[in-house]
Structures are given as structure tokens and as C-alpha cells.
Backbone as CSV, one residue per row, in Angstrom:
resi,resn,N_x,N_y,N_z,CA_x,CA_y,CA_z,C_x,C_y,C_z
1,UNK,13.206,4.431,13.743,11.795,4.269,13.829,11.564,2.388,13.369
2,UNK,11.266,1.654,14.361,10.859,0.210,13.881,9.564,-0.227,14.218
3,UNK,8.308,-0.493,13.759,7.305,-0.287,14.201,6.452,-1.456,13.493
4,UNK,5.627,-2.144,14.124,4.633,-3.271,13.177,3.528,-3.107,13.767
5,UNK,2.198,-2.622,12.528,1.154,-2.858,13.349,0.476,-4.199,12.306
6,UNK,-0.896,-4.367,13.541,-1.738,-5.398,12.801,-3.099,-4.828,12.750
7,UNK,-3.730,-5.535,11.969,-5.223,-4.730,11.916,-5.790,-5.894,13.246
8,UNK,-7.258,-5.400,13.124,-7.690,-6.120,14.193,-8.243,-7.306,14.288
9,UNK,-8.049,-7.921,13.036,-8.154,-9.439,13.021,-7.107,-10.249,12.612
10,UNK,-5.916,-9.397,12.617,-4.391,-9.951,12.555,-4.303,-10.831,11.791
11,UNK,-5.275,-10.701,10.515,-4.218,-10.968,8.857,-3.750,-10.293,8.144
12,UNK,-3.275,-9.047,8.453,-2.854,-7.922,7.929,-1.609,-7.264,8.574
13,UNK,-0.645,-6.997,7.945,0.578,-6.970,9.129,1.141,-5.563,8.689
14,UNK,1.606,-4.422,9.170,2.616,-3.759,8.270,3.757,-3.604,9.252
15,UNK,4.622,-3.724,8.417,6.001,-3.393,8.991,7.006,-2.100,8.523
16,UNK,7.475,-1.406,9.407,7.619,-0.078,9.173,9.084,0.034,9.971
17,UNK,10.025,0.471,8.884,10.964,1.325,9.410,11.618,2.372,8.860
18,UNK,13.070,3.311,9.290,13.194,4.550,8.755,14.824,4.001,8.390
19,UNK,15.144,4.318,7.059,16.675,4.732,6.757,17.229,5.529,6.009
20,UNK,17.887,6.079,6.245,18.136,7.171,5.008,17.393,7.808,4.695
21,UNK,16.440,8.610,5.397,15.430,9.107,5.413,14.582,9.009,4.256
22,UNK,14.479,7.284,4.744,13.245,6.755,3.498,13.060,5.707,4.367
23,UNK,11.174,6.120,4.411,10.328,5.287,5.412,9.828,4.581,4.550
24,UNK,10.771,2.948,5.106,9.759,1.719,3.924,8.834,0.840,5.045
25,UNK,7.633,0.545,4.252,6.483,-0.074,4.676,6.138,-1.198,4.114
26,UNK,6.247,-2.339,4.683,6.018,-3.168,3.980,4.846,-4.041,4.256
27,UNK,4.169,-4.471,3.199,2.570,-5.297,3.971,2.940,-7.074,3.682
28,UNK,2.235,-7.630,4.968,2.211,-8.851,4.902,0.977,-9.357,4.984
29,UNK,0.341,-10.862,4.845,-1.081,-11.366,5.018,-2.140,-10.875,3.930
30,UNK,-3.445,-10.691,4.463,-4.545,-10.492,3.908,-4.768,-9.260,4.445
31,UNK,-5.681,-8.297,3.413,-6.274,-7.073,3.898,-7.978,-7.854,3.440
32,UNK,-8.695,-8.328,4.316,-9.965,-8.554,3.656,-11.129,-7.696,4.642
33,UNK,-10.565,-6.661,5.394,-11.590,-6.249,6.238,-12.645,-5.152,5.438
34,UNK,-13.860,-5.232,5.893,-14.703,-4.412,5.105,-14.729,-2.625,5.032
35,UNK,-13.781,-2.015,6.174,-13.585,-0.764,6.199,-12.068,-0.850,6.753
36,UNK,-11.379,-1.316,5.939,-9.672,-0.934,5.946,-9.330,0.287,6.547
37,UNK,-9.856,1.436,6.065,-9.189,2.618,6.207,-9.352,2.923,7.626
38,UNK,-10.467,2.250,8.614,-10.376,2.522,9.787,-9.403,1.821,10.577
39,UNK,-8.645,0.783,9.837,-6.913,0.734,10.524,-5.821,1.259,9.371
40,UNK,-5.969,1.608,8.399,-4.778,1.819,7.362,-4.441,3.645,7.845
41,UNK,-5.481,4.351,7.803,-5.465,5.716,7.628,-4.831,6.147,9.386
42,UNK,-5.272,5.558,9.845,-4.788,5.811,11.653,-3.249,5.673,11.604
43,UNK,-2.823,4.382,10.949,-1.600,3.965,10.755,-0.268,5.004,9.864
44,UNK,-1.293,5.316,8.614,-0.552,6.317,7.486,-0.515,7.601,8.253
45,UNK,-1.316,8.072,8.916,-1.326,9.036,9.610,-0.296,9.424,11.051
46,UNK,-0.291,8.048,11.731,1.243,8.383,12.467,2.384,8.236,11.977
47,UNK,2.533,7.265,10.766,4.016,7.397,10.078,4.777,8.640,9.487
48,UNK,3.236,9.277,8.628,3.710,10.065,7.760,3.234,11.768,8.242
49,UNK,2.344,12.102,8.969,2.288,13.426,9.568,3.712,13.601,10.357
50,UNK,3.884,14.965,9.893,5.058,15.653,10.301,5.905,15.017,10.253
51,UNK,5.972,14.380,9.038,7.589,13.598,8.349,7.372,13.791,6.562
52,UNK,8.418,14.552,6.306,8.843,14.597,4.699,9.055,13.695,4.364
53,UNK,9.678,12.485,4.805,10.689,11.578,4.680,10.001,10.704,2.940
54,UNK,10.752,10.418,1.979,10.023,9.816,0.971,9.707,8.277,1.689
55,UNK,8.870,7.673,1.065,8.202,6.666,1.427,8.786,5.563,0.282
56,UNK,8.759,4.448,0.630,8.735,3.071,-0.194,7.692,1.725,0.681
57,UNK,6.919,1.424,0.008,5.965,0.441,0.377,5.842,-0.599,-0.542
58,UNK,6.008,-1.493,0.038,6.589,-2.794,-1.109,5.548,-4.223,-0.736
59,UNK,4.648,-4.662,-1.461,3.789,-5.039,-1.363,4.038,-7.149,-1.667
60,UNK,5.447,-7.423,-1.706,5.720,-8.633,-2.416,5.012,-9.717,-1.304
61,UNK,5.048,-9.595,-0.030,4.470,-10.133,0.587,2.719,-10.572,1.048
62,UNK,2.576,-9.352,0.478,0.725,-9.238,0.361,0.407,-10.441,-0.094
63,UNK,-0.367,-11.306,0.513,-1.071,-12.335,-0.027,-2.430,-12.311,-0.857
64,UNK,-3.388,-11.053,-0.217,-4.587,-10.587,-1.173,-5.226,-9.594,-0.478
65,UNK,-5.744,-8.628,-1.395,-6.326,-7.038,-0.679,-7.553,-7.311,-1.218
66,UNK,-8.908,-6.608,-1.045,-9.915,-6.902,-1.451,-9.686,-5.297,-2.251
67,UNK,-10.799,-4.765,-2.828,-11.232,-3.617,-3.666,-11.275,-2.279,-2.466
68,UNK,-11.532,-2.641,-1.636,-11.816,-1.590,-0.128,-10.566,-1.432,0.307
69,UNK,-9.361,-2.047,0.017,-8.202,-2.187,0.311,-7.406,-1.265,-0.843
70,UNK,-7.909,-1.543,-2.130,-7.428,-0.564,-2.821,-7.741,1.131,-2.921
71,UNK,-8.619,0.965,-2.615,-9.719,2.640,-2.652,-8.615,3.350,-1.506
72,UNK,-8.605,2.548,-0.345,-7.433,3.218,0.248,-6.059,3.944,0.008
73,UNK,-5.721,3.106,-0.960,-4.426,3.182,-1.579,-4.215,4.343,-2.491
74,UNK,-5.704,4.155,-3.150,-5.706,5.253,-3.901,-6.058,6.808,-3.462
75,UNK,-6.733,6.440,-2.224,-6.972,8.233,-1.698,-5.526,8.695,-1.290
76,UNK,-4.269,7.860,-0.759,-3.273,8.193,-0.271,-2.637,8.780,-1.205
77,UNK,-2.586,7.772,-2.622,-1.936,8.365,-3.679,-2.282,9.687,-4.115
78,UNK,-3.463,9.922,-4.267,-4.283,11.217,-4.045,-3.593,12.330,-3.565
79,UNK,-3.506,12.107,-2.417,-2.836,13.009,-1.297,-1.300,13.399,-1.738
80,UNK,-1.033,12.060,-2.041,0.548,12.518,-2.037,0.671,13.108,-3.337
81,UNK,0.092,12.871,-4.160,0.003,13.845,-5.266,0.215,15.097,-5.686
82,UNK,-0.463,15.534,-4.762,-0.918,16.859,-4.410,0.318,17.583,-3.637
83,UNK,1.415,16.797,-3.136,2.402,17.645,-2.414,4.103,17.404,-3.079
84,UNK,4.880,16.855,-2.524,5.978,17.065,-2.753,6.889,16.093,-2.470
85,UNK,6.221,14.587,-1.982,7.022,13.652,-1.192,6.484,12.925,-2.084
86,UNK,7.810,11.940,-2.244,7.792,10.310,-3.189,7.813,9.389,-2.792
87,UNK,6.871,8.798,-3.410,6.642,7.098,-2.794,6.988,6.521,-4.075
88,UNK,7.517,5.186,-4.114,7.487,3.955,-4.585,6.917,2.586,-4.122
89,UNK,5.900,2.137,-4.756,5.102,0.878,-4.794,5.831,0.063,-5.390
90,UNK,6.180,-1.098,-4.415,7.056,-2.377,-4.925,5.780,-3.586,-5.234
91,UNK,5.515,-4.279,-5.910,4.733,-5.757,-6.119,5.258,-6.738,-6.597
92,UNK,4.945,-7.676,-6.509,5.204,-9.048,-7.080,4.777,-8.920,-8.631
93,UNK,5.651,-8.959,-9.801,5.043,-8.964,-10.816,4.799,-10.213,-11.245
94,UNK,5.258,-11.141,-10.766,4.848,-12.866,-11.411,3.636,-13.220,-10.769
95,UNK,2.866,-12.242,-9.689,1.869,-12.610,-8.920,0.596,-12.107,-10.061
96,UNK,-0.332,-12.534,-10.315,-1.062,-12.174,-11.445,-2.181,-11.098,-10.932
97,UNK,-2.476,-11.228,-9.747,-3.481,-10.662,-8.927,-2.952,-8.960,-8.521
98,UNK,-1.508,-8.933,-8.537,-1.101,-8.118,-8.016,-0.437,-7.191,-9.402
99,UNK,-0.140,-7.943,-10.124,-0.051,-7.275,-11.824,-0.785,-6.561,-12.090
100,UNK,-2.078,-7.216,-12.133,-3.641,-6.273,-12.338,-3.617,-4.950,-11.566
101,UNK,-3.712,-5.642,-9.874,-3.800,-4.168,-9.338,-2.980,-3.147,-9.516
102,UNK,-1.829,-3.637,-9.820,-0.837,-2.006,-9.563,-0.626,-1.733,-11.042
103,UNK,-1.245,-2.749,-12.046,-1.310,-2.001,-13.223,-2.352,-1.251,-13.465
104,UNK,-3.255,-0.999,-12.651,-4.495,-0.186,-12.985,-4.181,1.070,-11.786
105,UNK,-2.863,0.798,-10.830,-2.374,2.157,-10.347,-1.791,3.295,-10.617
106,UNK,-1.538,2.101,-12.071,-0.535,3.131,-12.824,-0.305,4.173,-13.380
107,UNK,-1.870,4.652,-13.471,-2.383,6.134,-13.597,-2.069,7.004,-12.752
108,UNK,-1.588,7.007,-11.477,-0.993,7.598,-10.347,0.436,8.144,-10.802
109,UNK,1.332,7.505,-11.698,2.432,7.704,-11.653,2.643,8.800,-12.147
110,UNK,3.763,9.548,-11.710,3.760,10.928,-12.010,4.862,11.403,-13.024
111,UNK,5.417,12.189,-14.254,6.203,12.385,-15.013,7.785,12.462,-14.389
112,UNK,7.576,13.089,-12.899,8.976,13.562,-12.251,8.998,12.427,-11.255
113,UNK,7.931,11.483,-11.258,8.694,9.946,-10.605,8.499,10.416,-9.208
114,UNK,7.633,11.197,-8.872,7.336,11.313,-7.277,6.382,10.087,-7.316
115,UNK,5.453,9.705,-7.874,4.736,8.607,-7.420,5.147,7.521,-8.556
116,UNK,6.178,6.485,-7.906,6.547,5.406,-8.855,5.711,3.764,-8.783
117,UNK,5.434,3.310,-9.721,5.222,1.562,-9.429,6.164,1.016,-9.855
118,UNK,6.517,0.055,-9.332,7.449,-1.129,-10.135,6.998,-2.433,-9.685
119,UNK,7.608,-3.791,-10.900,6.952,-4.701,-10.458,8.462,-5.345,-10.174
120,UNK,8.546,-6.406,-9.242,9.692,-7.242,-8.797,9.575,-8.420,-9.116
């Protein structure tokens, strides 16, 4: 599987590929939509439903996201926390806004490392 998804404004691009039973999803551009869930949730469902592979989401090429986008990711992490799937979030540690956002998301990390957040 190798796919690319663009939101309606074309400012946010999600690139997805699968390798060694891991789904890699990288975020590129800016997520500024008032209702980002309208774009993100259907993409997440298409990629993850019926597929128990682990997930690596990389945000290093994301230039900006607003609080509405973070809320969508929080909902996804809450759903993943209920199951057995593993997800790793990778972000750019030397970007202040990413450091702040992902430090706040660390409350979702699990002791068994099913949810892991890593600054690179």
C-alpha cells in the first residue's frame, strides 16, 4: 500500500506506505481546517480499519497544526489506547511548537509502549 491524501485546501498532505507489517503515515504542510476531522477521520478509517498492523506517524514535515487538528489526534490516541495496536508518534524536537504540542500529548503514552511519543 502506498497512498497520498490531500485535504480540500491542498495544504495538508498525508503520505502512507506499509512495510514489514508497519503502517507509516507522514504529515506534510499545514493543518488549518476548521473541521479537520472531516478529512482526517475518513483517511484514518480507510488506512486502519480491518488492519491490525502497528503505526508510525511522523510529523517532522508538518509546518503547523491548530488545536482542532490536535483534538482529532487525541481522539485517535484514545481509541488506540483501548485496543492492542501500537502507535509511535515522531516529531521534530527542535521545533518549539512541535515540542510543546507533543509534550502535552505524552499523557497518552502507555507503560507497555503501545503508545510512544518520540522527539527526533
